[in-house]
FITIMAR-849893 format. One record per residue (C-alpha): x, y, z. Coordinates in Angstrom, 3 decimals, decimal comma. Layout:
<pt><c1>X</c1><c2>Y</c2><c3>Z</c3></pt>
...
END
This chain:
<pt><c1>23,864</c1><c2>73,915</c2><c3>0,456</c3></pt>
<pt><c1>21,461</c1><c2>72,158</c2><c3>2,796</c3></pt>
<pt><c1>22,932</c1><c2>69,858</c2><c3>5,424</c3></pt>
<pt><c1>22,610</c1><c2>66,089</c2><c3>5,093</c3></pt>
<pt><c1>20,281</c1><c2>65,911</c2><c3>8,094</c3></pt>
<pt><c1>17,832</c1><c2>68,327</c2><c3>6,460</c3></pt>
<pt><c1>17,916</c1><c2>66,275</c2><c3>3,250</c3></pt>
<pt><c1>17,230</c1><c2>63,110</c2><c3>5,254</c3></pt>
<pt><c1>14,397</c1><c2>64,862</c2><c3>7,094</c3></pt>
<pt><c1>12,925</c1><c2>65,848</c2><c3>3,757</c3></pt>
<pt><c1>13,110</c1><c2>62,335</c2><c3>2,317</c3></pt>
<pt><c1>11,668</c1><c2>60,627</c2><c3>5,394</c3></pt>
<pt><c1>8,973</c1><c2>63,239</c2><c3>5,949</c3></pt>
<pt><c1>7,769</c1><c2>63,097</c2><c3>2,347</c3></pt>
<pt><c1>7,883</c1><c2>59,284</c2><c3>2,469</c3></pt>
<pt><c1>5,702</c1><c2>59,363</c2><c3>5,595</c3></pt>
<pt><c1>3,202</c1><c2>61,637</c2><c3>3,853</c3></pt>
<pt><c1>3,119</c1><c2>59,374</c2><c3>0,799</c3></pt>
<pt><c1>2,658</c1><c2>56,273</c2><c3>2,932</c3></pt>
<pt><c1>-0,074</c1><c2>58,048</c2><c3>4,883</c3></pt>
<pt><c1>-1,908</c1><c2>58,816</c2><c3>1,643</c3></pt>
<pt><c1>-1,541</c1><c2>55,184</c2><c3>0,615</c3></pt>
<pt><c1>-3,040</c1><c2>54,041</c2><c3>3,928</c3></pt>
<pt><c1>-5,885</c1><c2>56,537</c2><c3>3,546</c3></pt>
<pt><c1>-6,620</c1><c2>55,294</c2><c3>0,046</c3></pt>
<pt><c1>-6,652</c1><c2>51,675</c2><c3>1,198</c3></pt>
<pt><c1>-8,894</c1><c2>52,363</c2><c3>4,170</c3></pt>
<pt><c1>-11,122</c1><c2>55,032</c2><c3>2,642</c3></pt>
<pt><c1>-14,274</c1><c2>52,923</c2><c3>2,395</c3></pt>
<pt><c1>-13,890</c1><c2>51,577</c2><c3>5,932</c3></pt>
<pt><c1>-13,317</c1><c2>55,102</c2><c3>7,224</c3></pt>
<pt><c1>-16,418</c1><c2>56,409</c2><c3>5,447</c3></pt>
<pt><c1>-18,486</c1><c2>53,493</c2><c3>6,789</c3></pt>
<pt><c1>-17,282</c1><c2>54,211</c2><c3>10,321</c3></pt>
<pt><c1>-18,160</c1><c2>57,896</c2><c3>9,927</c3></pt>
<pt><c1>-21,605</c1><c2>57,007</c2><c3>8,583</c3></pt>
<pt><c1>-22,277</c1><c2>55,001</c2><c3>11,758</c3></pt>
<pt><c1>-21,096</c1><c2>57,778</c2><c3>14,075</c3></pt>
<pt><c1>-24,119</c1><c2>59,700</c2><c3>15,466</c3></pt>
<pt><c1>-22,183</c1><c2>62,958</c2><c3>15,894</c3></pt>
<pt><c1>-21,218</c1><c2>63,012</c2><c3>12,230</c3></pt>
<pt><c1>-24,719</c1><c2>62,007</c2><c3>11,143</c3></pt>
<pt><c1>-26,226</c1><c2>64,973</c2><c3>13,005</c3></pt>
<pt><c1>-23,652</c1><c2>67,329</c2><c3>11,496</c3></pt>
<pt><c1>-24,275</c1><c2>65,963</c2><c3>8,005</c3></pt>
<pt><c1>-20,609</c1><c2>65,231</c2><c3>7,402</c3></pt>
<pt><c1>-20,095</c1><c2>63,416</c2><c3>4,141</c3></pt>
<pt><c1>-17,357</c1><c2>62,241</c2><c3>1,829</c3></pt>
<pt><c1>-16,825</c1><c2>65,697</c2><c3>0,349</c3></pt>
<pt><c1>-16,134</c1><c2>67,212</c2><c3>3,740</c3></pt>
<pt><c1>-13,729</c1><c2>64,425</c2><c3>4,674</c3></pt>
<pt><c1>-11,825</c1><c2>64,731</c2><c3>1,387</c3></pt>
<pt><c1>-11,670</c1><c2>68,511</c2><c3>1,761</c3></pt>
<pt><c1>-10,423</c1><c2>68,240</c2><c3>5,319</c3></pt>
<pt><c1>-7,750</c1><c2>65,724</c2><c3>4,313</c3></pt>
<pt><c1>-6,670</c1><c2>67,999</c2><c3>1,462</c3></pt>
<pt><c1>-6,268</c1><c2>70,912</c2><c3>3,881</c3></pt>
<pt><c1>-4,326</c1><c2>68,772</c2><c3>6,365</c3></pt>
<pt><c1>-1,952</c1><c2>67,537</c2><c3>3,667</c3></pt>
<pt><c1>-1,550</c1><c2>71,068</c2><c3>2,298</c3></pt>
<pt><c1>-0,516</c1><c2>72,237</c2><c3>5,772</c3></pt>
<pt><c1>1,974</c1><c2>69,374</c2><c3>6,093</c3></pt>
<pt><c1>3,434</c1><c2>70,174</c2><c3>2,660</c3></pt>
<pt><c1>3,739</c1><c2>73,831</c2><c3>3,633</c3></pt>
<pt><c1>5,529</c1><c2>72,835</c2><c3>6,839</c3></pt>
<pt><c1>7,853</c1><c2>70,557</c2><c3>4,843</c3></pt>
<pt><c1>8,666</c1><c2>73,409</c2><c3>2,464</c3></pt>
<pt><c1>9,254</c1><c2>75,946</c2><c3>5,218</c3></pt>
<pt><c1>11,424</c1><c2>73,546</c2><c3>7,201</c3></pt>
<pt><c1>13,404</c1><c2>71,688</c2><c3>4,534</c3></pt>
<pt><c1>13,664</c1><c2>74,329</c2><c3>1,843</c3></pt>
<pt><c1>13,441</c1><c2>77,673</c2><c3>3,614</c3></pt>
<pt><c1>15,013</c1><c2>76,767</c2><c3>6,945</c3></pt>
<pt><c1>12,281</c1><c2>78,252</c2><c3>9,121</c3></pt>
<pt><c1>12,956</c1><c2>77,113</c2><c3>12,679</c3></pt>
<pt><c1>9,384</c1><c2>77,844</c2><c3>13,826</c3></pt>
<pt><c1>8,083</c1><c2>75,417</c2><c3>11,182</c3></pt>
<pt><c1>10,421</c1><c2>72,772</c2><c3>12,588</c3></pt>
<pt><c1>8,796</c1><c2>73,103</c2><c3>15,997</c3></pt>
<pt><c1>5,295</c1><c2>72,879</c2><c3>14,542</c3></pt>
<pt><c1>6,346</c1><c2>69,673</c2><c3>12,751</c3></pt>
<pt><c1>7,758</c1><c2>68,340</c2><c3>16,027</c3></pt>
<pt><c1>4,574</c1><c2>69,096</c2><c3>17,984</c3></pt>
<pt><c1>2,291</c1><c2>67,613</c2><c3>15,315</c3></pt>
<pt><c1>4,444</c1><c2>64,495</c2><c3>15,069</c3></pt>
<pt><c1>4,437</c1><c2>63,982</c2><c3>18,833</c3></pt>
<pt><c1>0,649</c1><c2>64,437</c2><c3>18,965</c3></pt>
<pt><c1>0,233</c1><c2>61,974</c2><c3>16,093</c3></pt>
<pt><c1>2,491</c1><c2>59,431</c2><c3>17,795</c3></pt>
<pt><c1>0,492</c1><c2>59,771</c2><c3>21,005</c3></pt>
<pt><c1>-2,738</c1><c2>59,259</c2><c3>19,064</c3></pt>
<pt><c1>-1,251</c1><c2>56,097</c2><c3>17,585</c3></pt>
<pt><c1>-0,991</c1><c2>54,599</c2><c3>21,065</c3></pt>
<pt><c1>-4,773</c1><c2>54,298</c2><c3>21,150</c3></pt>
<pt><c1>-4,728</c1><c2>52,315</c2><c3>17,905</c3></pt>
<pt><c1>-2,372</c1><c2>49,755</c2><c3>19,452</c3></pt>
<pt><c1>-5,242</c1><c2>48,429</c2><c3>21,558</c3></pt>
<pt><c1>-7,315</c1><c2>47,591</c2><c3>18,487</c3></pt>
<pt><c1>-7,001</c1><c2>44,706</c2><c3>16,082</c3></pt>
<pt><c1>-3,580</c1><c2>44,299</c2><c3>14,528</c3></pt>
<pt><c1>-3,936</c1><c2>44,119</c2><c3>10,758</c3></pt>
<pt><c1>-2,045</c1><c2>45,254</c2><c3>7,675</c3></pt>
<pt><c1>-3,644</c1><c2>48,719</c2><c3>7,813</c3></pt>
<pt><c1>-2,438</c1><c2>49,283</c2><c3>11,367</c3></pt>
<pt><c1>1,069</c1><c2>48,134</c2><c3>10,500</c3></pt>
<pt><c1>1,212</c1><c2>50,438</c2><c3>7,460</c3></pt>
<pt><c1>-0,106</c1><c2>53,318</c2><c3>9,542</c3></pt>
<pt><c1>2,495</c1><c2>52,681</c2><c3>12,238</c3></pt>
<pt><c1>5,210</c1><c2>52,511</c2><c3>9,575</c3></pt>
<pt><c1>4,136</c1><c2>55,923</c2><c3>8,245</c3></pt>
<pt><c1>4,260</c1><c2>57,346</c2><c3>11,755</c3></pt>
<pt><c1>7,669</c1><c2>55,771</c2><c3>12,358</c3></pt>
<pt><c1>8,974</c1><c2>57,489</c2><c3>9,219</c3></pt>
<pt><c1>7,673</c1><c2>60,825</c2><c3>10,528</c3></pt>
<pt><c1>9,322</c1><c2>60,281</c2><c3>13,916</c3></pt>
<pt><c1>12,595</c1><c2>59,329</c2><c3>12,219</c3></pt>
<pt><c1>12,349</c1><c2>62,471</c2><c3>10,085</c3></pt>
<pt><c1>11,913</c1><c2>64,637</c2><c3>13,179</c3></pt>
<pt><c1>14,960</c1><c2>63,056</c2><c3>14,814</c3></pt>
<pt><c1>17,075</c1><c2>64,389</c2><c3>11,938</c3></pt>
<pt><c1>15,907</c1><c2>67,923</c2><c3>12,750</c3></pt>
<pt><c1>17,840</c1><c2>67,689</c2><c3>16,023</c3></pt>
<pt><c1>21,167</c1><c2>66,700</c2><c3>14,486</c3></pt>
<pt><c1>23,862</c1><c2>69,364</c2><c3>14,982</c3></pt>
<pt><c1>24,083</c1><c2>70,297</c2><c3>11,294</c3></pt>
<pt><c1>20,302</c1><c2>70,719</c2><c3>11,040</c3></pt>
<pt><c1>20,107</c1><c2>72,765</c2><c3>14,242</c3></pt>
<pt><c1>22,890</c1><c2>75,041</c2><c3>13,022</c3></pt>
<pt><c1>21,231</c1><c2>75,489</c2><c3>9,636</c3></pt>
<pt><c1>17,780</c1><c2>76,168</c2><c3>11,082</c3></pt>
<pt><c1>19,075</c1><c2>78,686</c2><c3>13,631</c3></pt>
<pt><c1>21,574</c1><c2>80,486</c2><c3>11,396</c3></pt>
<pt><c1>19,322</c1><c2>83,562</c2><c3>10,991</c3></pt>
<pt><c1>19,462</c1><c2>84,237</c2><c3>14,730</c3></pt>
<pt><c1>23,232</c1><c2>84,075</c2><c3>14,611</c3></pt>
<pt><c1>23,392</c1><c2>86,500</c2><c3>11,691</c3></pt>
<pt><c1>25,131</c1><c2>83,986</c2><c3>9,406</c3></pt>
<pt><c1>24,176</c1><c2>85,165</c2><c3>5,953</c3></pt>
<pt><c1>26,573</c1><c2>82,728</c2><c3>4,306</c3></pt>
<pt><c1>24,303</c1><c2>79,767</c2><c3>5,024</c3></pt>
<pt><c1>21,503</c1><c2>80,656</c2><c3>2,616</c3></pt>
<pt><c1>18,525</c1><c2>78,248</c2><c3>2,959</c3></pt>
<pt><c1>17,435</c1><c2>78,935</c2><c3>-0,587</c3></pt>
<pt><c1>20,561</c1><c2>77,295</c2><c3>-1,962</c3></pt>
<pt><c1>19,802</c1><c2>73,900</c2><c3>-3,468</c3></pt>
<pt><c1>21,882</c1><c2>70,819</c2><c3>-2,849</c3></pt>
END
């Protein structure tokens, strides 16, 4: 059975991904307009198809990391999630200087959910569950559902 902290990580992490998709959907046209005005992207010929494909790959990677961390108990995946979340939170600092609108608040809320999710990965029950393979504890099977 998975520990409560891993279940909370899973819920918060998936909620942050869903909220992030919602924010992307709301701001899609503005994002595409900003990319169209960016000379670097114009020269490279980056269009909507590329952006959608890139976002699909990014979300696929995040879903894979969720699965490996929350369902399979892979400690290395936990650390990748931690690093990506910290980098994303640092990138959000730049957005704080811009105009404060509903999109920014929703984006910050999604990032806050991700940070909260990561905090649960450092709770004692989560740490024990994610490191059980190193300790040789076969009784704590990550494949067991809750």
